[in-house]
ZAMARGU-4260 file (C-alpha; in steps of 0.2 Angstrom, whole numbers, plus 5000, padded with zeros to 4 digits):
<rodrens>
0) 5063/4916/4963 | 5055/4904/4976 | 5044/4891/4967 | 5029/4895/4977 | 5030/4913/4971
5) 5033/4908/4953 | 5018/4897/4954 | 5005/4910/4960 | 4990/4913/4949 | 4974/4923/4952
10) 4957/4923/4944 | 4954/4934/4929 | 4939/4940/4919 | 4949/4944/4904 | 4967/4942/4899
15) 4974/4959/4893 | 4992/4954/4893 | 4996/4935/4895 | 5011/4931/4906 | 5026/4936/4896
20) 5044/4941/4899 | 5046/4958/4907 | 5060/4963/4895 | 5047/4964/4881 | 5035/4976/4891
25) 5037/4994/4895 | 5028/4995/4912 | 5025/5014/4912 | 5018/5014/4895 | 5007/4999/4900
30) 5000/5009/4915 | 4998/5025/4905 | 4988/5016/4891 | 4977/5008/4905 | 4974/5026/4911
35) 4971/5035/4895 | 4964/5023/4883 | 4945/5021/4885 | 4945/5003/4881 | 4959/5000/4894
40) 4951/5009/4909 | 4947/4993/4917 | 4949/4986/4935 | 4961/4973/4937 | 4979/4969/4942
45) 4997/4968/4935 | 5007/4954/4942 | 5026/4956/4940 | 5037/4941/4945 | 5055/4948/4949
50) 5070/4938/4954 | 5066/4939/4973 | 5048/4944/4974 | 5031/4946/4966 | 5024/4963/4965
55) 5005/4965/4962 | 4998/4982/4956 | 4980/4985/4958 | 4970/4996/4946 | 4953/5003/4947
60) 4945/5010/4931 | 4963/5011/4924 | 4970/5021/4939 | 4984/5013/4949 | 4977/5013/4967
65) 4987/5001/4977 | 5001/4988/4977 | 5008/4973/4987 | 5023/4962/4987 | 5028/4945/4993
70) 5045/4936/4994 | 5039/4919/4999 | 5021/4918/4992 | 5013/4917/5009 | 5016/4934/5018
75) 5012/4950/5009 | 5017/4968/5012 | 5007/4983/5007 | 5019/4995/4996 | 5018/5013/4992
80) 5014/5014/4973 | 5030/5024/4969 | 5041/5011/4979 | 5032/4996/4970 | 5036/5004/4953
85) 5054/5008/4958 | 5057/4990/4962 | 5054/4986/4943 | 5071/4988/4934 | 5070/5001/4919
90) 5078/4988/4908 | 5075/4971/4916 | 5084/4956/4910 | 5074/4944/4920 | 5056/4943/4926
95) 5038/4941/4919 | 5023/4951/4919 | 5004/4949/4916 | 4989/4961/4915 | 4972/4954/4919
100) 4955/4962/4921 | 4946/4957/4937 | 4930/4961/4946 | 4931/4975/4960 | 4925/4962/4973
105) 4939/4950/4968 | 4952/4964/4970 | 4945/4968/4987 | 4946/4949/4992 | 4964/4948/4985
110) 4970/4963/4995 | 4961/4959/5011 | 4968/4941/5011 | 4986/4948/5008 | 4987/4962/5021
115) 4970/4962/5030 | 4967/4955/5047 | 4960/4937/5046 | 4943/4935/5055 | 4943/4931/5073
120) 4931/4917/5070 | 4944/4903/5068 | 4938/4886/5062 | 4935/4875/5076 | 4949/4863/5079
125) 4938/4847/5077 | 4932/4854/5060 | 4941/4847/5044 | 4940/4863/5035 | 4948/4857/5019
130) 4934/4844/5017 | 4919/4851/5008 | 4907/4839/5017 | 4912/4847/5033 | 4916/4865/5028
135) 4901/4870/5019 | 4888/4864/5031 | 4897/4872/5045 | 4897/4889/5036 | 4879/4887/5032
140) 4875/4883/5051 | 4885/4898/5057 | 4877/4910/5043 | 4894/4915/5039 | 4896/4932/5030
145) 4913/4935/5022 | 4924/4926/5010 | 4935/4910/5008 | 4952/4910/5000 | 4955/4892/4994
150) 4973/4890/4989 | 4977/4875/4978 | 4995/4874/4974 | 4999/4891/4967 | 4981/4895/4962
155) 4971/4907/4972 | 4952/4906/4973 | 4939/4916/4982 | 4921/4912/4987 | 4910/4926/4994
160) 4897/4921/5007 | 4881/4929/5013 | 4871/4921/5027 | 4881/4905/5025 | 4877/4903/5007
165) 4889/4905/4992 | 4885/4921/4983 | 4899/4923/4971 | 4915/4914/4966 | 4931/4919/4958
170) 4941/4904/4953 | 4958/4902/4944 | 4954/4887/4934 | 4950/4890/4916 | 4939/4875/4914
175) 4920/4876/4910 | 4905/4871/4921 | 4895/4879/4934 | 4901/4886/4950 | 4897/4871/4960
180) 4906/4859/4948 | 4921/4870/4948 | 4922/4871/4967 | 4920/4852/4968 | 4936/4851/4957
185) 4945/4862/4969 | 4942/4849/4983 | 4944/4833/4972 | 4957/4821/4980 | 4963/4816/4964
190) 4964/4833/4956 | 4983/4833/4956 | 4983/4851/4962 | 4996/4850/4976 | 4995/4859/4992
195) 4977/4864/4998 | 4974/4878/5011 | 4957/4886/5016 | 4956/4902/5026 | 4942/4914/5029
200) 4940/4933/5032 | 4925/4945/5035 | 4921/4957/5022 | 4929/4961/5011 | 4929/4980/5012
205) 4932/4990/4996 | 4950/4990/4989 | 4959/5004/4998 | 4966/5018/4986 | 4982/5026/4990
210) 4986/5044/4988 | 4994/5046/4971 | 5013/5049/4970 | 5010/5065/4961 | 4999/5072/4975
215) 5012/5067/4988 | 5026/5075/4977 | 5016/5091/4976 | 5014/5092/4995 | 5032/5089/4997
220) 5037/5103/4986 | 5024/5114/4995 | 5031/5110/5012 | 5049/5113/5006 | 5044/5130/4998
225) 5036/5136/5014 | 5051/5131/5024 | 5063/5140/5012 | 5052/5155/5012 | 5052/5156/5031
230) 5071/5155/5031 | 5072/5169/5018 | 5062/5180/5029 | 5074/5177/5044 | 5067/5162/5051
235) 5083/5151/5052 | 5075/5139/5064 | 5061/5135/5052 | 5068/5118/5046 | 5070/5112/5064
240) 5052/5118/5069 | 5045/5109/5054 | 5054/5093/5059 | 5049/5095/5077 | 5030/5098/5072
245) 5031/5083/5060 | 5038/5071/5073 | 5025/5077/5086 | 5011/5074/5074 | 5017/5057/5068
250) 5006/5046/5080 | 4990/5054/5074 | 4996/5056/5056 | 5007/5042/5050 | 5006/5048/5032
255) 5019/5061/5038 | 5032/5047/5037 | 5033/5051/5019 | 5038/5069/5023 | 5055/5066/5032
260) 5068/5079/5028 | 5078/5067/5017 | 5062/5064/5007 | 5059/5083/5005 | 5076/5085/4997
265) 5074/5069/4986 | 5066/5069/4968 | 5062/5050/4971 | 5045/5049/4978 | 5043/5034/4989
270) 5026/5038/4995 | 5014/5031/5008 | 5000/5018/5008 | 4988/5030/5016 | 4974/5037/5006
275) 4973/5054/4999 | 4961/5061/5012 | 4973/5055/5026 | 4988/5063/5017 | 4979/5080/5015
280) 4973/5080/5033 | 4991/5076/5039 | 4999/5090/5028 | 4986/5103/5032 | 4988/5100/5051
285) 5007/5100/5049 | 5008/5116/5039 | 4996/5125/5051 | 5007/5120/5066 | 5022/5126/5057
290) 5015/5143/5052 | 5008/5146/5069 | 5025/5141/5077 | 5037/5149/5065 | 5027/5166/5063
295) 5039/5180/5058 | 5038/5198/5054 | 5036/5194/5036 | 5021/5190/5025 | 5006/5183/5034
300) 5001/5164/5032 | 4988/5168/5019 | 5001/5177/5008 | 5014/5164/5011 | 5003/5150/5007
305) 4996/5158/4992 | 5014/5161/4985 | 5019/5143/4989 | 5004/5135/4982 | 5000/5146/4967
310) 5007/5134/4953 | 4997/5119/4959 | 4983/5127/4968 | 4970/5117/4957 | 4978/5101/4963
315) 4977/5106/4981 | 4959/5113/4979 | 4953/5097/4972 | 4961/5087/4986 | 4952/5099/4999
320) 4968/5105/5006 | 4963/5124/5008 | 4947/5119/5016 | 4956/5112/5031 | 4967/5127/5034
325) 4962/5141/5047 | 4966/5154/5034 | 4957/5159/5018 | 4970/5158/5004 | 4969/5170/4989
330) 4979/5173/4974
</rodrens>
């Protein structure tokens, strides 16, 4: 593992699981406990250091809602939740893991700084932005709204600004003192912290929540069932029609990338980083296009959809799937 990745640390409100060997922890049980145990329904992050990368899992009120990864400690990639989980070996021999509670605003800052767009308001070239004597007066004069990421070695720190003044701070050091004193230590020349880097972003926007892998799998099985039923009713071209419709809709509905033919036939859910609303909108549009195009002399769309969705109708109803269809589905 690259040294920069191994050294990464993020602020925490409470340590629920200190950094320990991954072989000692059952990840699925950890996440299930965080979801079911009232005391464990916290917002926070699970950091998993693997041989070649760091995977970060984001939780909101005990629910796993997003994931990112990095192989060099500097550039991050958003991952579908199911893919992030699949990268963790079932019986790992190497690797480490921790589970920390964190404020929702901190999680939003972390995610935005990893995969969000950096603000267009770059620091002026003549500004020594790693010097607090120049940085903070500049931010005050420009009434900056957003947040700073202050990286000191592998420790990540975040300061939230409103109208150029520091409103909140999330710092990785465990030392006492007020916020001002702790920030001063970050910039201390003799702090022995190593590499220092300061960047800024607008926002942050709330932490995005991906569609749950279970919902994606339910939609995959629904689409597969509809295609199979059309074929059984004499529509041999239904698979080709479904794929043509999916390809045509991809530019407007990127969530449909998770529904390629190979994915429909696989039990391994790779998922998408899109939110549940986007996935539901994509699948409802796709199914509508398929049923209009592949109409047959068999059952009408209402009956076909009712039969295909019967077992998981409550899941689809909760997601708003039926509300987006041009037909009224009944069972």
